[in-house]
C-alpha positions as CSV (number, residue, x, y, z in Angstrom):
1,M,-40.2,-37.4,19.7
2,R,-38.8,-36.0,23.0
3,T,-37.1,-39.3,23.7
4,I,-35.5,-39.4,20.3
5,I,-34.1,-35.9,20.8
6,L,-32.8,-36.8,24.3
7,E,-31.1,-39.9,22.9
8,R,-29.5,-37.7,20.2
9,I,-28.2,-35.4,22.9
10,D,-26.8,-38.3,24.9
11,K,-25.1,-39.7,21.9
12,L,-23.5,-36.4,20.9
13,E,-22.3,-35.9,24.5
14,E,-20.9,-39.4,24.8
15,T,-19.1,-39.4,21.4
16,H,-17.7,-35.9,21.5
17,C,-18.2,-33.8,24.6
18,Q,-16.9,-36.2,27.2
19,S,-13.6,-36.6,25.4
20,C,-13.3,-32.9,24.3
21,T,-9.9,-31.3,25.1
22,I,-10.8,-27.7,24.4
23,Y,-10.1,-25.6,27.5
24,P,-10.1,-28.6,29.9
25,D,-9.5,-26.4,32.9
26,D,-11.8,-23.4,32.1
27,F,-15.4,-24.3,32.0
28,V,-16.5,-20.7,31.0
29,K,-14.2,-20.6,28.0
30,R,-15.1,-24.1,27.0
31,E,-18.8,-23.4,27.2
32,R,-18.4,-20.2,25.2
33,Y,-16.4,-22.1,22.5
34,C,-19.1,-24.9,22.4
35,I,-21.9,-22.4,21.9
36,T,-20.2,-20.2,19.3
37,K,-17.7,-22.3,17.3
38,C,-18.1,-26.1,17.9
39,K,-20.2,-27.9,15.3
40,I,-21.4,-30.4,17.9
41,G,-22.2,-27.6,20.3
42,K,-24.4,-26.1,17.6
43,K,-26.2,-29.4,17.1
44,L,-26.8,-29.7,20.8
45,Q,-28.3,-26.2,20.7
46,E,-30.6,-27.2,17.9
47,C,-31.7,-30.2,19.9
48,G,-32.4,-28.0,22.9
49,N,-34.4,-25.7,20.8
50,Q,-36.5,-28.6,19.5
51,L,-37.2,-29.7,23.1
52,T,-38.2,-26.1,24.0
53,A,-40.5,-26.0,21.0
54,L,-42.1,-29.4,22.0
55,S,-42.7,-28.1,25.5
56,L,-44.3,-24.9,24.3
57,K,-46.5,-26.8,21.9
58,K,-47.6,-29.1,24.7
59,A,-48.4,-26.1,26.9
60,N,-50.4,-24.5,24.2
61,D,-52.3,-27.7,23.5
62,I,-53.1,-28.0,27.2
63,I,-54.3,-24.3,27.4
64,A,-56.5,-24.9,24.4
65,K,-58.4,-27.6,26.4
66,G,-59.8,-25.0,28.6
67,Q,-62.2,-26.5,31.1
68,D,-61.3,-30.0,29.9
69,M,-57.9,-29.9,31.4
70,T,-56.9,-32.8,33.6
71,T,-55.2,-32.6,37.0
72,S,-52.0,-33.8,35.2
73,D,-52.4,-30.9,32.7
74,I,-52.7,-28.3,35.4
75,L,-49.7,-29.8,37.2
76,Y,-47.7,-29.6,33.9
77,L,-48.5,-25.9,33.6
78,L,-47.6,-25.2,37.2
79,E,-44.3,-27.0,36.9
80,R,-43.5,-24.9,33.8
81,G,-44.0,-21.7,35.8
82,F,-47.5,-20.7,34.8
83,F,-49.2,-18.7,37.5
84,K,-52.4,-20.0,39.2
85,K,-54.3,-16.9,38.2
86,D,-53.5,-17.5,34.6
87,I,-54.4,-21.2,34.8
88,R,-57.6,-20.1,36.5
89,K,-58.4,-17.9,33.4
90,F,-57.6,-20.8,31.0
91,L,-60.0,-23.0,33.0
92,G,-62.7,-20.2,33.0
93,M,-63.1,-20.5,36.8
94,G,-63.3,-18.1,39.6
95,V,-61.0,-18.1,42.7
96,K,-63.3,-20.1,45.0
97,K,-63.9,-22.9,42.5
98,S,-60.3,-23.2,41.4
99,S,-58.9,-23.0,44.9
100,A,-60.2,-26.5,45.7
101,I,-58.5,-27.8,42.6
102,F,-55.2,-26.2,43.3
103,R,-55.3,-27.2,47.0
104,D,-55.6,-30.9,45.9
105,I,-52.8,-30.8,43.4
106,K,-49.4,-31.7,44.8
107,P,-46.2,-31.3,42.9
108,R,-44.6,-34.5,41.7
109,G,-42.2,-35.9,44.2
110,S,-43.4,-33.5,46.9
111,S,-43.0,-34.2,50.5
112,V,-46.1,-34.8,52.6
113,K,-46.9,-32.2,55.3
114,P,-46.1,-33.7,58.6
115,K,-49.1,-34.5,60.8
116,G,-49.3,-32.9,64.2
117,S,-48.7,-29.6,65.8
118,N,-47.4,-26.4,64.2
119,K,-44.2,-27.1,66.2
120,S,-43.6,-30.3,64.2
121,L,-44.4,-28.4,61.0
122,M,-42.0,-25.6,62.0
123,Q,-39.3,-28.3,62.7
124,H,-39.9,-29.8,59.3
125,V,-39.4,-26.4,57.6
126,F,-36.2,-25.8,59.7
127,E,-34.9,-29.2,58.6
128,L,-35.5,-28.4,54.9
129,A,-33.9,-24.9,55.4
130,D,-30.9,-26.6,57.1
131,A,-30.6,-28.9,54.1
132,G,-30.2,-25.8,51.9
133,M,-33.7,-25.4,50.4
134,T,-34.9,-21.9,49.8
135,E,-38.2,-20.5,51.0
136,K,-39.5,-20.8,47.4
137,E,-38.4,-24.4,47.1
138,V,-40.0,-25.3,50.4
139,A,-43.3,-23.6,49.3
140,Q,-43.3,-25.8,46.2
141,V,-43.1,-29.1,48.1
142,M,-45.1,-28.3,51.2
143,D,-48.8,-27.5,51.5
144,I,-48.3,-24.6,53.9
145,N,-49.6,-21.0,54.2
146,R,-47.1,-18.6,52.6
147,K,-47.2,-16.2,55.5
148,T,-46.6,-19.0,58.0
149,L,-43.7,-20.2,55.9
150,S,-42.2,-16.7,55.8
151,N,-42.5,-16.5,59.5
152,Y,-40.8,-19.9,60.0
153,F,-38.0,-18.9,57.7
154,W,-37.6,-15.6,59.6
155,M,-37.3,-17.6,62.8
156,W,-34.9,-20.0,61.2
157,R,-32.6,-17.2,60.0
158,K,-32.8,-15.5,63.4
159,Q,-31.9,-18.8,65.1
160,N,-29.0,-19.4,62.8
161,G,-27.7,-15.8,62.9
162,K,-28.5,-15.1,59.2
163,S,-30.0,-11.9,57.9
164,N,-32.7,-11.7,55.2
């Protein structure tokens, strides 16, 4: 179903949106027009709402599994912004037991923590920060203590003359 909706969105964008001449130089006005007046824009919104409903249904189905959730299910919930403490409740587990599960779950496409000293780890964090990643984004892709990460970002900002 999701694939069908995405294909419908692609087709609408290809046949109408790419050749649209409404406010060609003003993205904000064009977007406002698309959302409020354009028939195709309204169809795109409907498709988006259908995708959101599918995502919510899937999350609710996973939550209903309780202790029978798979690692993939837990990862899905984490990627959708669910907090670990809430997932812990859905699983019916305490902090100690669930900590091992969360420690072993790595986000899809995450980078691997470099082996070696804290210095190499700090250098890796600096490289990601230099590449424009935020502290929150780095935390999502690295298995690193949050306090350590905050300290590394503080040192990186100090080294680069940036505040905050």
